[in-house]
N, C-alpha and C positions, 0 to 999 in steps of 0.2 A: 542784295548781292548780284552784281552784274554777271558773274559766272553762272550762278544758279538760274538766272533769267535766260541766259543764252542756252543753257541745257534744256530748260523747259521749251524754248522756242523750237529747238531741234526735236525734241521728244513729242510734242503735241501732235503734229501731223502724222508721225509714224505710228503713235499709239492709236489714233483714230482710224487710220488705214487698216491696222491689224484687227481691230474690233469689227470694223465694217466688213472685213473679209469673212468673218465667221458668224456674224449676226444673221439670224433668220427669224422669220415670223412663224414658221412651222417646224415641228420636230417629228422624228419617227417614234410614235408612241410605243412601238414594240422593243425599241432599243435605248430610248433616251427619256429624260424627264426635264421639266423646266427647273431651273434654279432661280430662287427669288432673291432679289436685291432691293434693299430699301431705296425708294424713290428719291429721297433726299440725297443719299450718297450718289446715285446715278445722275442726278441733276447737277451736283457739284462737279462731277467728272465731265459731264457735258460742257459745263461752263469753262472748265479748264482747257479742254481740247479745242474749243471753238474761240477762245480768246484771240483777238486779232489786234487790239489796241494796247500798246505797250504801257500806256498810262493806266490802264484798267485791268491789270493782270490778275487772274483768278488762280489761286494755288491749287495743286492737285488735292483730291480728297484724302482723308486719313484712311486707315486700314478698313477693309470690308467688315461689316457688322450687321447682324440681324437682331441685335438685342432690342431695338425700339419696336420691333414687330412682335415681340414674344412677351408672355407673362412670366412670372417668377418660376414656373414649372416648365419653361421653354416650350409652351404651347402657343400657337398663334393667337394674337389678340382678336376678340370678336369684332366683327364689322370692318375689317380691313377691306380696302377697295383696290382693285387692280388699277394700275397706272397712277393712282393717287398716293397710296401708301407703299406699294411695291411694284416691281416689274419683273416679269419672267425673262430669263436669258438662256441661251443654249448652254450646254455643259462646257463647250469650249470657251465661250465668252466668259463664263463664270471663273474658270480656272486661269485664264489670262489675267483677269482682274486680280484674282487671289495671288498669282505669282508676282505681279507687278506691285500690288499695294499691301500684301499681307492680309491677315485677318485676326480678329479677336477670338475669344473662347466660345462665343455664341455659336450655336449649330447652324 
């Protein structure tokens, strides 16, 4: 759909700029906590916003979900590795993603 592709072309740099504005490598531990996002989701988002070739357009990711990181009792799976299985993001980045993409029922 050419209209959708044009919308994505406009959206990608704006979305990347917004996330970069609020992304940080540290937080104030007295007021904030890290929000964990599945690395697969974040990698798909990164491919989407960094797409430059119209012949190889990556669609945006689906809704945010942590279900692949949790067991049936919603407890983190054992042996998860930072940057491989999940990434920590600031509260602002998490809620920007959640507003843009929505989320499923997983915690």
